[in-house]
N, C-alpha and C positions, 0 to 999 in steps of 0.2 A: 504494500500500500504506500502510495506516495502522496504527500500533502504539500501543496504549494500555497504559501500565503501571498496574497496580492494586495498591495496598497495602491489605490487609484492615485494618480499624480495630483489631482485637484483636492485631495484631502490630506490633512496632516498625518504624520506617522502614528499619532496616538489614536487616530480614527479606527473604528472597528474594521478589520480586514476580513476579506472573504476567503474561505478555504475551498479550493477545488480538489476533489478527491479522485484520484486515478488508481485503478487497480490493474495490475498486470498479472494475468493468470496464465500459467504455463500448463497446458493440458497434456497429460500422458494417459495412455490406456491403462486401466487397472484390470488385473486378471489374477487368477489363481493358477498355481503350477501343481499339476497332479501326476502322481506315479501310480503304479499298479495296486498299492495297498496290501501287497503280500510279497514274500520273497520271490525273487526270480532265480531259477536254477539253471546252471550251465554245466556243460561237460568239458573236461580238459581237452584242449586241441580244437574244439568246435568254435563257432561264432555264436554270439548272443546279442539280442537287442534289449537294451534297458529302456522301457517305455516311459515317456514323459510328454505331457501336452499342456497347452494353455486352455483355461476355461474362463470366460467363453472363448470359442474358437476365434482366433485372429492371427494375422500374419506376424511371424517372428523374424522376418527377413532383415529388418533394420534394428533388431534387438541384440543384446549380448546374451549368449547362451554359454554358460560355464559349467562343465562337469568336473567335480573334484571329489576326493575322498574325505579325509579328516580335516584338512586345512585348506582354506580358500585359495592361497597362492600356489598350492600344490596341484597343478592342472593336469587332469586326465585328458580333457579336450576343451578347446576354446573356439567359439564362433563369434566373430566380432567384425564390425564394419562390412558386413555382407559376405565374409569368407572365413574359412578355417584358418586359425593362427596356430602354427606348430612350434614357434620359436621357444616358448617357455614350457612346453609340454614335458611331463615327467618322462625320462628316457625309457622306462620299462613299457610305456604305451606307444612309443614311436612306431609309426606305420601299422598300428593295430586298431586305431579308432576312426570312426566316421560318423559325423552328424548326418542323419538321414534327411536329406533335403526335399524328398518327394512331397512331403506333406507340410513343409515349413510355412507355407502361406495359409494353412489351416490351423497353425499352432502346434503341429507335431514337431517336437524337438528331441526325439528319441536318439539314443546313442548306440551304435553297433560297435562291439569289441570283437576283434578277430583273434583266433588262436588263443583261446582262454587258458590261463595258467592258474594254478592253485593260489598263487599270490594275489590274484585279482579278487578273491573273495573278500566281502566286507560291505560297508555302507558307502553309498554314492549320493552326492548331492547334485540335483539338477537345479541350477540357479539361473534365473532369467531376469534381465534388467532392461527396462525401457526408460531412458532418462533417469530421473531420481527414484523412480518406482521399481521395486524388485520383489520377487517372491522366489521360494525354492521348495522342492519336494525332496524327501529322503527315501532312498530305495535300498533294499538289501539284496546282495548277490551271493548266492550259495554256489559253490563249485563242487561237482561230483567228479570222482576220479575215473580212470579207465576201467576199474572193476565193475562199474555199472554197465559199461558196454559189454563186458564179458558175460555178465549175468543175462543181459538181454539176448546175446548171441546164443547162449546155452538154451534159453527158453524157446527161442525161435527155431533152433535146429531140431 
């Protein structure tokens, strides 16, 4: 809020001044960030999608989408300024992550992780920011080992 006091030139400075009120409102979209609400299970060596989307549905093309585990600056994947940013990505995720952009105009900001490792297990934050407004969802990734594949193979055979 900006208030400007104006004293007309034909009146003395002690005269009652008028105040003009100007409001500058910066509009940003408000949204919720939603994950699956249950743990996601992956198998070592396979790919997995960590689902995350905006509600209500809206484009996230010009927003920041940051995936991280325990600490905000510890980046699993960063989408910013309309493109993926790999410069500060944690080395163990190098060439293994992709923000799925097919649905980004509808608010889908899901992350695909390739070649799942046991060390990928844990909590992931899906953080989305539009100007000063931000929200995040917390997801849990469980990783099953190759023994699960062996059991499935025995049952199938």
